[in-house]
C-alpha positions as CSV (number, residue, x, y, z in Angstrom):
1,X,-84.0,99.0,77.6
2,X,-83.1,95.2,77.7
3,X,-86.8,94.5,77.2
4,X,-87.0,96.7,74.3
5,X,-84.0,95.3,72.5
6,X,-85.6,92.0,73.0
7,X,-88.7,93.0,71.5
8,X,-87.0,94.5,68.7
9,X,-85.2,91.3,68.0
10,X,-88.4,89.5,68.0
11,X,-89.9,91.9,65.8
12,X,-87.1,91.5,63.2
13,X,-87.2,87.8,63.3
14,X,-90.9,88.0,62.4
15,X,-90.1,90.4,59.5
16,X,-87.5,88.3,58.3
17,X,-89.9,85.1,58.4
18,X,-92.3,87.2,56.2
19,X,-89.7,88.4,54.1
20,X,-88.5,84.8,53.3
21,X,-92.0,83.8,52.4
22,X,-92.5,86.7,50.1
23,X,-89.2,86.4,48.3
24,X,-89.4,82.8,47.9
25,X,-93.1,83.3,46.4
26,X,-91.8,85.9,44.0
27,X,-88.7,84.0,43.1
28,X,-91.0,80.9,42.0
29,X,-93.7,82.9,40.0
30,X,-91.0,84.4,37.7
31,X,-91.8,83.3,34.1
32,X,-89.9,80.4,32.7
33,X,-88.8,77.1,33.8
34,X,-86.0,77.3,36.2
35,X,-84.7,73.6,35.3
36,X,-84.9,74.4,31.6
37,X,-83.0,77.9,32.1
38,X,-80.3,76.2,34.4
39,X,-79.6,73.3,32.1
40,X,-80.2,75.3,28.7
41,X,-81.9,74.3,25.5
42,X,-80.0,71.2,24.6
43,X,-80.9,69.5,28.0
44,X,-82.9,66.1,27.6
45,X,-86.2,65.8,29.2
46,X,-85.1,63.2,31.6
47,X,-82.3,65.8,32.7
48,X,-85.0,68.4,33.4
49,X,-87.2,66.1,35.2
50,X,-84.3,65.0,37.3
51,X,-83.4,68.6,38.3
52,X,-87.0,69.6,38.8
53,X,-87.5,66.8,41.3
54,X,-84.2,67.5,42.9
55,X,-85.0,71.2,43.6
56,X,-89.0,70.1,44.4
57,X,-90.4,72.2,41.8
58,X,-92.9,69.7,40.9
59,X,-94.3,69.9,44.6
60,X,-96.7,72.6,45.9
61,X,-95.4,75.9,47.0
62,X,-95.8,75.4,50.8
63,X,-93.9,72.1,50.6
64,X,-90.9,73.8,48.5
65,X,-90.9,76.2,51.2
66,X,-90.7,73.6,54.0
67,X,-87.8,72.0,52.5
68,X,-86.0,75.3,51.9
69,X,-86.7,76.5,55.3
70,X,-85.6,73.3,56.8
71,X,-82.4,73.6,55.2
72,X,-81.9,77.0,56.0
73,X,-82.3,76.5,59.7
74,X,-79.6,73.9,59.3
75,X,-77.3,76.4,57.6
76,X,-77.7,75.1,54.3
77,X,-78.8,77.8,51.7
78,X,-78.6,75.5,48.9
79,X,-76.5,75.6,45.6
80,X,-76.1,78.4,43.3
81,X,-77.5,77.5,39.9
82,X,-75.0,79.8,38.3
83,X,-71.7,79.6,39.8
84,X,-72.3,75.7,40.9
85,X,-71.0,76.3,44.3
86,X,-72.8,76.3,47.9
87,X,-74.5,79.6,48.3
88,X,-72.7,79.7,51.7
89,X,-69.3,79.6,49.9
90,X,-70.3,82.2,47.5
91,X,-71.4,84.6,50.4
92,X,-68.2,83.9,52.2
93,X,-66.4,85.1,49.0
94,X,-68.5,88.3,48.2
95,X,-69.9,89.5,51.4
96,X,-66.6,90.5,53.0
97,X,-65.8,92.8,50.1
98,X,-69.0,94.6,50.1
99,X,-69.1,95.0,54.1
100,X,-65.4,96.2,53.8
101,X,-66.7,98.9,50.9
102,X,-69.6,99.9,53.2
103,X,-67.7,100.1,56.2
104,X,-65.1,102.7,54.7
105,X,-67.8,104.5,53.1
106,X,-70.0,104.8,56.2
107,X,-66.7,106.0,58.2
108,X,-65.9,108.6,55.5
109,X,-69.4,110.1,55.5
110,X,-69.7,109.9,59.2
111,X,-66.7,111.9,59.9
112,X,-66.8,114.6,57.0
113,X,-70.7,114.7,56.9
114,X,-70.9,115.6,60.6
115,X,-68.0,117.9,60.7
116,X,-69.2,119.9,57.6
117,X,-72.9,119.9,58.9
118,X,-71.9,121.1,62.4
119,X,-69.6,124.0,61.1
120,X,-72.2,124.9,58.4
121,X,-75.0,125.2,60.8
122,X,-73.1,127.0,63.7
123,X,-71.5,129.4,61.3
124,X,-75.0,129.9,59.2
125,X,-74.9,132.0,56.0
126,X,-71.1,132.2,56.1
127,X,-68.9,131.4,53.2
128,X,-68.3,128.0,54.2
129,X,-72.2,127.3,54.8
130,X,-73.0,128.7,51.2
131,X,-70.1,126.3,49.9
132,X,-71.4,123.4,51.8
133,X,-75.0,123.9,50.4
134,X,-73.7,124.0,46.9
135,X,-71.9,120.7,47.6
136,X,-74.9,119.1,49.1
137,X,-77.1,119.7,46.2
138,X,-74.7,118.3,43.8
139,X,-74.1,115.4,46.0
140,X,-77.8,114.2,46.5
141,X,-78.5,114.9,42.8
142,X,-75.4,113.2,41.3
143,X,-75.7,109.3,41.2
144,X,-73.2,107.3,42.7
145,X,-72.2,105.4,39.6
146,X,-71.6,109.0,37.8
147,X,-69.2,110.2,40.6
148,X,-67.6,106.7,40.5
149,X,-66.9,107.3,36.8
150,X,-65.6,110.7,37.1
151,X,-63.3,109.7,39.8
152,X,-62.1,106.7,38.0
153,X,-61.3,109.1,34.9
154,X,-59.7,111.9,36.9
155,X,-57.7,110.1,39.6
156,X,-57.0,107.0,38.1
157,X,-56.5,107.5,34.3
158,X,-55.7,111.3,34.1
159,X,-53.5,111.8,37.2
160,X,-52.8,108.3,37.8
161,X,-52.5,108.5,41.7
162,X,-55.2,105.8,42.7
163,X,-55.7,102.1,41.5
164,X,-58.6,101.6,39.1
165,X,-60.0,98.0,39.6
166,X,-60.1,95.4,42.0
167,X,-59.3,94.9,45.9
168,X,-55.8,94.5,45.7
169,X,-52.7,94.9,43.2
170,X,-52.2,91.6,41.0
171,X,-48.7,91.4,42.1
172,X,-49.8,90.8,45.6
173,X,-51.2,87.6,47.5
174,X,-54.4,88.2,49.5
175,X,-54.1,88.3,53.2
176,X,-54.9,85.5,55.3
177,X,-58.6,85.5,55.8
178,X,-59.4,86.6,59.4
179,X,-62.3,88.9,59.0
180,X,-62.5,88.9,55.2
181,X,-61.8,92.7,55.2
182,X,-58.3,93.0,53.2
183,X,-57.1,96.2,55.0
184,X,-57.9,94.8,58.7
185,X,-56.6,91.4,57.9
186,X,-53.4,92.8,56.5
187,X,-52.8,95.0,59.5
188,X,-53.6,92.0,62.0
189,X,-51.0,89.8,60.2
190,X,-48.4,92.7,60.0
191,X,-48.4,92.9,56.2
192,X,-48.2,96.7,56.0
193,X,-47.4,96.6,52.2
194,X,-50.7,94.9,51.4
195,X,-52.8,97.1,53.8
196,X,-51.5,100.1,51.9
197,X,-52.3,98.6,48.7
198,X,-55.8,97.4,49.8
199,X,-56.6,100.8,51.5
200,X,-55.5,102.7,47.9
201,X,-57.8,100.1,46.0
202,X,-60.7,100.8,48.3
203,X,-60.3,104.8,48.8
204,X,-61.8,105.7,45.4
205,X,-65.0,103.3,45.5
206,X,-65.6,104.3,49.1
207,X,-65.5,107.8,48.3
208,X,-67.6,107.5,45.3
209,X,-70.3,105.6,47.5
210,X,-70.0,108.3,50.4
211,X,-70.6,111.4,48.7
212,X,-74.4,111.2,48.7
213,X,-74.6,110.2,52.2
214,X,-72.0,112.9,53.2
215,X,-74.5,115.4,51.6
216,X,-77.6,114.2,53.1
217,X,-76.3,113.6,56.4
218,X,-74.5,116.8,56.7
219,X,-77.9,118.8,55.6
220,X,-79.6,116.9,58.5
221,X,-76.9,117.9,61.0
222,X,-76.7,121.4,59.6
223,X,-80.6,121.9,60.1
224,X,-80.5,120.3,63.6
225,X,-77.6,122.5,64.7
226,X,-79.5,125.7,63.6
227,X,-82.6,124.6,65.4
228,X,-80.8,123.8,68.6
229,X,-78.8,127.1,68.3
230,X,-82.2,128.9,69.1
231,X,-82.9,126.9,72.4
232,X,-82.6,128.7,75.7
233,X,-80.0,127.0,77.0
234,X,-77.6,127.4,74.2
235,X,-78.3,131.1,74.2
236,X,-77.4,131.2,78.0
237,X,-74.0,129.7,77.4
238,X,-73.3,132.3,74.9
239,X,-74.5,135.1,77.0
240,X,-72.2,133.7,79.8
241,X,-69.1,133.8,77.5
242,X,-68.6,129.7,77.4
243,X,-66.2,129.1,74.4
244,X,-67.5,128.4,71.2
245,X,-65.7,125.0,71.2
246,X,-67.2,123.7,74.4
247,X,-70.8,124.8,73.2
248,X,-70.5,122.8,70.1
249,X,-69.0,119.6,71.4
250,X,-70.3,119.5,74.9
251,X,-73.7,121.0,74.8
252,X,-74.9,121.2,71.0
253,X,-73.5,118.3,69.2
254,X,-75.2,115.4,71.1
255,X,-78.7,116.5,70.9
256,X,-78.3,117.4,67.3
257,X,-77.0,114.1,66.1
258,X,-80.3,112.5,67.3
259,X,-82.0,113.1,63.7
260,X,-78.9,112.3,61.9
261,X,-78.1,108.9,63.6
262,X,-81.8,108.0,62.9
263,X,-81.2,108.2,59.2
264,X,-77.7,107.2,59.4
265,X,-78.5,103.6,60.1
266,X,-80.7,103.3,56.9
267,X,-78.3,105.2,54.9
268,X,-75.6,102.3,55.8
269,X,-78.0,99.6,54.6
270,X,-78.9,101.5,51.6
271,X,-75.2,101.6,50.6
272,X,-75.9,98.0,49.2
273,X,-78.4,99.5,46.6
274,X,-75.7,101.9,45.3
275,X,-72.9,99.5,45.8
276,X,-73.8,97.6,42.8
277,X,-72.8,100.2,40.0
278,X,-69.9,101.3,42.1
279,X,-68.9,97.6,42.1
280,X,-69.3,97.3,38.5
281,X,-67.3,100.5,37.8
282,X,-64.4,99.7,39.9
283,X,-64.6,95.9,39.3
284,X,-65.2,95.2,43.0
285,X,-66.1,91.6,43.6
286,X,-69.0,92.2,45.9
287,X,-72.4,90.8,46.9
288,X,-74.1,93.5,45.0
289,X,-72.8,92.4,41.9
290,X,-73.2,88.8,42.7
291,X,-77.0,89.5,43.5
292,X,-77.8,91.2,40.2
293,X,-76.0,88.5,38.3
294,X,-78.0,86.0,40.2
295,X,-81.2,87.9,39.1
296,X,-80.2,88.2,35.5
297,X,-79.6,84.3,35.5
298,X,-82.8,83.5,37.3
299,X,-80.4,81.7,40.2
300,X,-83.4,81.2,42.5
301,X,-81.4,80.0,45.8
302,X,-78.8,83.1,45.1
303,X,-81.6,85.6,44.9
304,X,-83.5,84.5,48.0
305,X,-80.0,84.3,50.0
306,X,-79.0,87.9,48.9
307,X,-82.5,89.5,49.7
308,X,-82.1,87.9,53.2
309,X,-78.8,89.2,53.9
310,X,-79.9,92.6,52.9
311,X,-83.3,92.0,55.3
312,X,-80.7,90.8,58.2
313,X,-78.6,94.0,57.6
314,X,-81.6,96.4,57.6
315,X,-82.9,94.6,61.0
316,X,-79.4,95.0,62.4
317,X,-78.8,98.4,61.7
318,X,-82.2,99.5,62.9
319,X,-81.7,97.8,66.2
320,X,-78.1,99.7,66.5
321,X,-79.8,103.1,65.6
322,X,-82.5,102.7,68.4
323,X,-79.6,101.8,71.2
324,X,-77.5,104.7,69.8
325,X,-80.4,107.2,70.0
326,X,-81.6,106.1,73.4
327,X,-78.2,107.0,74.5
328,X,-77.8,110.3,72.7
329,X,-81.5,111.1,74.1
330,X,-82.0,110.4,77.8
331,X,-85.7,111.1,77.2
332,X,-86.3,108.1,75.0
333,X,-84.5,105.9,77.5
334,X,-86.6,107.1,80.2
335,X,-89.8,106.5,78.2
336,X,-88.8,102.8,77.9
337,X,-88.0,102.5,81.4
338,X,-84.1,102.4,81.1
339,X,-81.8,104.3,83.3
């Protein structure tokens, strides 16, 4: 198992290296002169020339990539051409907000999706199963931004029971930054009112982002439960009169979660793609909005940094999924030489 993890880490490094070359090349061949776009139409030729030399845009692609990679290995991602701040500073500002949103969305989809999938599968063709199937069709077919807009209209403007925008109320100060996650930082510092307000602000965006994953993961769990219910050992347990609760949670749930976990890791990383529109609707200051803004303004350094962050997140989630699946299914662990 340890060898397998090391191999996957090495594979991830190779993939990220290839991704860095690809995105660096694509960012450099986008039509338009980056220096002219940055300085604007009123810039003089001398100013454009100076910025071009500073960014090494007058040198061959390989040389440009060498300078960028050298800086990256030293922890320097460059300077944002749009915000005029260090990319590292920008990431520290925007990444925690998106990670907090993704974390709460993931927890919501994990709990609700699995509970609904398990009971819909075990009580197949019941009223609950039929209701869940209707919900899953709607959840998968409806875009996250549409759900976010409906949630905003219903719960914020009509019922007025949830905040509409931002991570925290304007009348409150942000908690001391420990993890960058407002709810957790507020709890760690004992600021319970701030924690409650931060939780209220994140609830609607997180649910809006989680609906599609609840529907998809619930459907996969349901199908897996139905398939495993036909296995001989489950039928034998039923015949011997073992209580339903024990059958579900001790014998049925663990093998049925293997296909769900396999897709769950990718769903977590894919939350970044849907997060942009949800962040826009709720004015959430996250990395997804930052990345799209960088693309619209041809902020080359920021574009590369955001894409690499997404690549690292995907690689990390794939590694975690491998470990969890190996734990859930001993056959996979034995095939890899683990114990």
